[in-house]
C-alpha positions as CSV (number, residue, x, y, z in Angstrom):
1,X,71.4,120.9,100.7
2,X,68.3,118.9,101.5
3,X,67.1,118.9,97.9
4,X,70.6,117.9,96.7
5,X,70.6,115.0,99.2
6,X,67.1,113.9,98.1
7,X,68.1,113.9,94.4
8,X,71.1,111.7,95.1
9,X,68.9,109.2,97.0
10,X,66.4,109.0,94.1
11,X,69.3,108.4,91.7
12,X,70.7,105.6,94.0
13,X,67.3,103.9,94.0
14,X,67.0,104.0,90.2
15,X,70.5,102.8,89.7
16,X,70.0,99.9,92.2
17,X,66.7,98.9,90.4
18,X,68.4,99.1,87.0
19,X,71.4,96.9,88.1
20,X,69.1,94.3,89.7
21,X,67.0,94.1,86.5
22,X,69.9,93.8,84.1
23,X,71.7,91.2,86.3
24,X,68.6,89.1,86.8
25,X,67.6,88.8,83.1
26,X,71.0,88.5,81.6
27,X,71.8,85.5,83.9
28,X,68.7,83.8,82.5
29,X,70.2,83.9,79.0
30,X,73.2,81.7,80.0
31,X,71.3,78.4,80.3
32,X,69.3,76.2,82.7
33,X,70.9,76.1,86.2
34,X,68.9,73.0,87.0
35,X,70.5,71.0,84.2
36,X,73.9,72.3,85.3
37,X,73.5,71.3,88.9
38,X,72.1,67.9,88.3
39,X,74.3,67.0,85.3
40,X,73.6,66.0,81.8
41,X,72.7,62.4,82.8
42,X,69.8,63.6,85.0
43,X,66.3,62.7,83.8
44,X,63.9,65.3,82.6
45,X,61.6,64.4,85.5
46,X,64.4,65.1,88.0
47,X,65.2,68.4,86.3
48,X,61.6,69.5,86.4
49,X,61.3,68.5,90.1
50,X,64.4,70.5,90.9
51,X,63.1,73.6,89.0
52,X,59.8,73.4,90.9
53,X,61.7,73.0,94.2
54,X,63.9,76.0,93.6
55,X,61.1,78.2,92.1
56,X,62.8,78.2,88.7
57,X,59.6,77.2,87.0
58,X,57.7,80.4,87.8
59,X,57.4,83.3,85.4
60,X,60.4,85.5,85.2
61,X,58.6,88.6,86.4
62,X,57.4,86.8,89.5
63,X,61.0,85.5,90.2
64,X,62.3,89.0,89.8
65,X,59.8,90.6,92.1
66,X,60.5,87.9,94.7
67,X,64.3,88.5,94.4
68,X,64.0,92.4,94.7
69,X,61.5,92.2,97.6
70,X,63.8,89.9,99.5
71,X,66.9,91.8,98.7
72,X,65.4,95.0,100.1
73,X,65.2,93.3,103.5
74,X,68.5,91.4,103.2
75,X,67.0,88.1,102.1
76,X,68.7,86.9,98.9
77,X,67.4,83.4,99.0
78,X,69.5,80.2,99.0
79,X,72.5,79.2,97.0
80,X,71.9,76.5,94.4
81,X,75.4,75.3,94.9
82,X,75.9,75.5,98.6
83,X,72.3,75.0,99.6
84,X,72.7,77.7,102.3
85,X,71.4,81.2,102.8
86,X,73.3,83.5,100.4
87,X,73.9,86.5,102.6
88,X,76.1,84.7,105.2
89,X,78.2,83.3,102.3
90,X,78.8,86.7,100.9
91,X,79.5,88.3,104.3
92,X,82.1,85.6,105.0
93,X,84.0,86.6,101.8
94,X,83.4,90.4,102.0
95,X,86.2,91.2,104.6
96,X,88.8,89.7,102.3
97,X,87.6,91.9,99.3
98,X,87.5,95.0,101.5
99,X,91.0,94.3,102.9
100,X,92.4,94.0,99.4
101,X,90.6,97.0,98.1
102,X,91.7,99.2,101.1
103,X,95.3,98.1,100.8
104,X,95.3,98.8,97.0
105,X,93.6,102.1,97.4
106,X,96.1,103.2,100.1
107,X,99.1,102.3,97.9
108,X,97.6,103.9,94.8
109,X,97.1,107.2,96.7
110,X,100.2,107.1,98.8
111,X,102.3,106.8,95.6
112,X,100.1,108.4,93.0
113,X,99.2,111.7,94.7
114,X,102.7,112.7,95.7
115,X,104.1,111.6,92.3
116,X,101.4,113.6,90.5
117,X,102.1,116.7,92.7
118,X,105.9,116.5,92.1
119,X,105.4,115.9,88.4
120,X,103.3,119.1,88.1
121,X,105.8,121.1,90.1
122,X,108.7,119.8,88.0
123,X,106.8,120.0,84.7
124,X,108.9,118.8,81.7
125,X,111.7,117.7,84.0
126,X,113.0,114.2,84.6
127,X,110.6,113.3,87.3
128,X,107.7,114.5,85.1
129,X,108.8,112.3,82.2
130,X,109.2,109.4,84.7
131,X,105.7,109.8,86.0
132,X,104.2,110.0,82.5
133,X,106.2,106.9,81.4
134,X,104.9,105.0,84.5
135,X,101.4,106.0,83.6
136,X,101.8,104.7,80.1
137,X,103.3,101.5,81.4
138,X,100.5,100.9,83.9
139,X,97.9,101.6,81.3
140,X,99.4,99.1,78.9
141,X,99.8,96.1,81.2
142,X,96.7,93.9,81.8
143,X,96.2,93.0,85.4
144,X,96.3,89.3,84.9
145,X,99.6,89.5,83.0
146,X,101.2,91.7,85.7
147,X,99.9,89.3,88.3
148,X,101.6,86.3,86.6
149,X,104.9,88.3,86.2
150,X,105.0,89.1,89.9
151,X,104.1,85.5,90.9
152,X,107.0,84.2,88.7
153,X,109.4,86.8,90.0
154,X,108.7,87.1,93.7
155,X,106.9,83.8,94.3
156,X,108.6,81.2,92.1
157,X,112.1,82.6,91.3
158,X,113.0,84.6,94.4
159,X,110.6,82.8,96.8
160,X,110.1,86.0,98.8
161,X,106.3,86.0,98.8
162,X,103.5,83.5,98.7
163,X,101.8,83.0,95.3
164,X,98.2,82.8,96.6
165,X,95.9,82.5,99.6
166,X,95.2,84.9,102.5
167,X,96.3,85.0,106.1
168,X,99.3,87.2,106.6
169,X,100.6,90.5,105.4
170,X,102.9,88.7,102.9
171,X,99.8,87.2,101.2
172,X,98.4,90.7,100.7
173,X,101.4,92.3,99.1
174,X,101.3,90.9,95.6
175,X,97.6,91.2,94.9
176,X,97.5,94.7,96.4
177,X,100.4,95.8,94.2
178,X,98.7,94.5,91.1
179,X,95.5,96.3,91.8
180,X,97.2,99.5,92.9
181,X,99.3,99.5,89.8
182,X,96.1,99.5,87.7
183,X,94.8,102.4,89.7
184,X,98.0,104.4,89.6
185,X,97.6,106.0,86.1
186,X,94.3,107.8,86.8
187,X,95.6,108.9,90.3
188,X,98.8,110.4,88.8
189,X,97.2,112.0,85.8
190,X,94.3,113.6,87.7
191,X,96.5,114.9,90.5
192,X,99.1,116.3,88.1
193,X,96.4,118.0,85.9
194,X,94.7,119.5,89.0
195,X,97.9,120.9,90.4
196,X,98.9,122.4,87.0
197,X,95.5,124.0,86.8
198,X,95.7,125.8,90.2
199,X,99.4,126.6,90.4
200,X,99.1,129.6,88.1
201,X,95.9,131.0,89.6
202,X,95.8,134.6,91.0
203,X,95.5,133.5,94.6
204,X,98.7,131.5,94.3
205,X,100.5,134.4,92.8
206,X,99.2,136.6,95.5
207,X,100.4,134.2,98.2
208,X,103.9,134.2,96.7
209,X,103.8,138.0,96.5
210,X,103.1,138.1,100.2
211,X,106.2,136.0,100.9
212,X,104.5,132.8,101.9
213,X,106.7,129.7,102.0
214,X,106.3,127.3,99.1
215,X,105.3,124.4,101.3
216,X,102.5,126.5,102.8
217,X,101.4,127.6,99.4
218,X,101.4,124.0,98.2
219,X,99.4,122.7,101.1
220,X,97.0,125.5,101.8
221,X,96.3,126.8,98.3
222,X,97.3,124.3,95.6
223,X,96.4,120.9,97.1
224,X,93.3,122.3,98.9
225,X,91.8,123.8,95.8
226,X,92.8,120.7,93.7
227,X,91.1,118.4,96.2
228,X,87.7,118.1,94.3
229,X,89.1,116.2,91.2
230,X,91.3,114.1,93.5
231,X,88.2,113.3,95.6
232,X,86.4,112.3,92.4
233,X,89.0,109.7,91.5
234,X,88.8,108.4,95.0
235,X,85.2,107.4,94.3
236,X,86.0,106.0,90.9
237,X,89.0,104.0,92.2
238,X,86.9,102.6,95.1
239,X,84.2,101.6,92.6
240,X,86.6,100.0,90.2
241,X,88.3,98.1,93.1
242,X,85.1,96.6,94.4
243,X,83.9,95.6,90.9
244,X,87.3,94.9,89.2
245,X,89.1,92.7,91.7
246,X,87.6,89.5,90.2
247,X,90.6,88.7,88.0
248,X,93.1,89.5,90.7
249,X,91.3,87.5,93.3
250,X,91.1,84.5,90.9
251,X,94.8,84.6,89.9
252,X,96.0,84.9,93.6
253,X,93.3,82.5,95.0
254,X,92.2,85.4,97.2
255,X,89.1,84.2,99.0
256,X,87.0,87.3,98.3
257,X,83.6,88.1,96.7
258,X,85.2,88.3,93.2
259,X,86.5,84.8,93.3
260,X,83.1,83.7,94.8
261,X,81.3,85.3,91.8
262,X,83.6,83.4,89.3
263,X,82.9,80.0,90.9
264,X,79.2,80.8,91.1
265,X,79.1,81.8,87.4
266,X,80.8,78.5,86.5
267,X,78.2,76.6,88.6
268,X,75.4,78.8,87.2
269,X,74.3,79.5,90.7
270,X,71.9,82.3,89.6
271,X,70.8,83.5,93.1
272,X,74.4,83.7,94.4
273,X,75.7,85.6,91.3
274,X,72.8,88.1,91.2
275,X,73.1,88.7,95.0
276,X,76.9,89.2,94.8
277,X,76.7,91.6,91.9
278,X,73.9,93.5,93.6
279,X,75.8,93.8,96.9
280,X,79.0,95.0,95.1
281,X,77.0,97.5,93.0
282,X,75.2,98.8,96.1
283,X,78.6,99.3,97.7
284,X,79.8,101.2,94.6
285,X,76.7,103.4,94.6
286,X,77.0,104.2,98.3
287,X,80.7,105.2,97.8
288,X,79.8,107.5,95.0
289,X,76.9,108.9,97.1
290,X,79.3,109.7,99.9
291,X,81.7,111.4,97.3
292,X,78.7,113.5,96.0
293,X,77.9,114.6,99.5
294,X,81.5,115.5,100.2
295,X,81.5,117.4,96.9
296,X,78.6,119.5,98.2
297,X,80.3,120.1,101.5
298,X,83.6,121.2,99.9
299,X,81.9,123.3,97.2
300,X,78.5,124.7,98.2
301,X,78.0,125.9,94.6
302,X,77.4,122.4,93.5
303,X,74.4,121.9,95.9
304,X,72.9,125.2,94.8
305,X,73.0,124.2,91.1
């Protein structure tokens, strides 16, 4: 177990360095942030002075090493747009993103896992066709289009729910539904496939032969042994939520990290963009690390491999 844990830590470090490197250098291909901040009418002397002031005139390797060394200790520098330390800006927006992600993940699993189990138990019946049809529908609708439809229906036409912002449970419903609907297909498909895989195993037949109740067989044998693939999609879903809520947050004016990244990209606030991306990527890596460790706990054969 110790060697397994150490291998995962090394992998996390390599992934983190790779993400920081790619983010840093790709941002430099988008243009000069000094010219964007000061405007097109600014003189060349003012631009050069601003670049020296913000350290943008230094060689790129030196800028990258400064960024990475600071990020390791939690110092991401100052935002070019807000002229404030970056970490407090991100931490102020992070609770909103985590709230939206947690609500969406809960809805996805609360609906998707039972629906996948029922679809497997009722294979080729009406509920199974409904589940597969819902999966196809969810896969085919872009999240921004679904968000607009829900806003028009529940916000504009029926006036049941607010169309944007954050503050009450009503504000959370529409964006959480949009994100959970995107997550639903994978949850249903993986759960259905996992249950179908275990329901005809010998230990399930043996349990039936012993006269165990179907509910007990389902919970103690089927769901328990199908938990590994379901646990896998938990990590995948959490990762996609943290990194993929940008569009949803923007459409619903949700004050999270995703919307912050969009505004920072538009303003070419390099330090804020790279810090936000790195923090989200780090959260995704940590979630997957936790899933890897749980995998090893649930199935010791994995750690021995």
